[in-house]
FIZAZA-419671 format. One line per 3 residues: their letters; for each residue x, y, z of C-alpha. Coordinates in pm, whole numbers, plus 50000, padded with zeros to 5 digits. Example, Ala and Ser with C-alpha at 12.3 -4.5 7.8 and 13.67 -1.06 7.14 Angstrom:
<atoms>
as> 51230/49550/50780; 51367/49894/50714
</atoms>
This chain:
<atoms>
xxx> 79715/45968/06763; 79538/45886/06426; 79745/45574/06325
xxx> 79691/45431/06692; 79328/45435/06686; 79328/45262/06319
xxx> 79539/45006/06463; 79289/44935/06790; 79025/44929/06531
xxx> 79155/44689/06311; 79230/44472/06607; 78864/44470/06706
xxx> 78754/44382/06338; 78989/44120/06346; 78853/43932/06639
xxx> 78473/44054/06582; 78380/43698/06479; 78512/43574/06835
xxx> 78321/43825/07042; 77991/43764/06799; 78058/43370/06936
xxx> 78081/43438/07289; 77768/43226/07322; 77763/42968/07058
xxx> 77806/42618/07039; 78139/42595/06811; 78311/42881/06970
xxx> 78664/42742/06991; 78628/42656/06621; 78508/42968/06530
xxx> 78808/43144/06714; 79094/42884/06579; 78939/42987/06264
xxx> 78938/43326/06305; 79322/43334/06480; 79490/43123/06198
xxx> 79305/43204/05891; 79155/43526/05936; 79407/43707/05817
xxx> 79272/43588/05452; 78952/43737/05388; 78791/43452/05324
xxx> 78901/43259/05638; 78740/43604/05820; 78441/43618/05613
xxx> 78361/43216/05714; 78415/43297/06023; 78185/43595/06080
xxx> 77880/43424/05876; 77971/43088/06089; 77962/43315/06389
xxx> 77623/43488/06305; 77423/43201/06226; 77589/42926/06472
xxx> 77396/42737/06718; 77339/42885/07076; 77474/42718/07339
xxx> 77248/42496/07552; 77141/42651/07898; 77160/42383/08171
xxx> 76903/42550/08361; 76640/42449/08063; 76738/42072/08042
xxx> 76418/41859/08089; 76441/41644/08386; 76678/41824/08588
</atoms>
């Protein structure tokens, strides 16, 4: 049972940058970086950093003139 919980926790940590980047402008790029290079520590930390500091998606309802 402990091994199963560790496996679930590992998957959660691996995909954490994708979860953080849900409302970010470059969500697809962060997801690709995480999936293909997340197994390296540099790729994972880079994706996490990008997800945290990345720009939010513009809200379509707040555009002027619409």
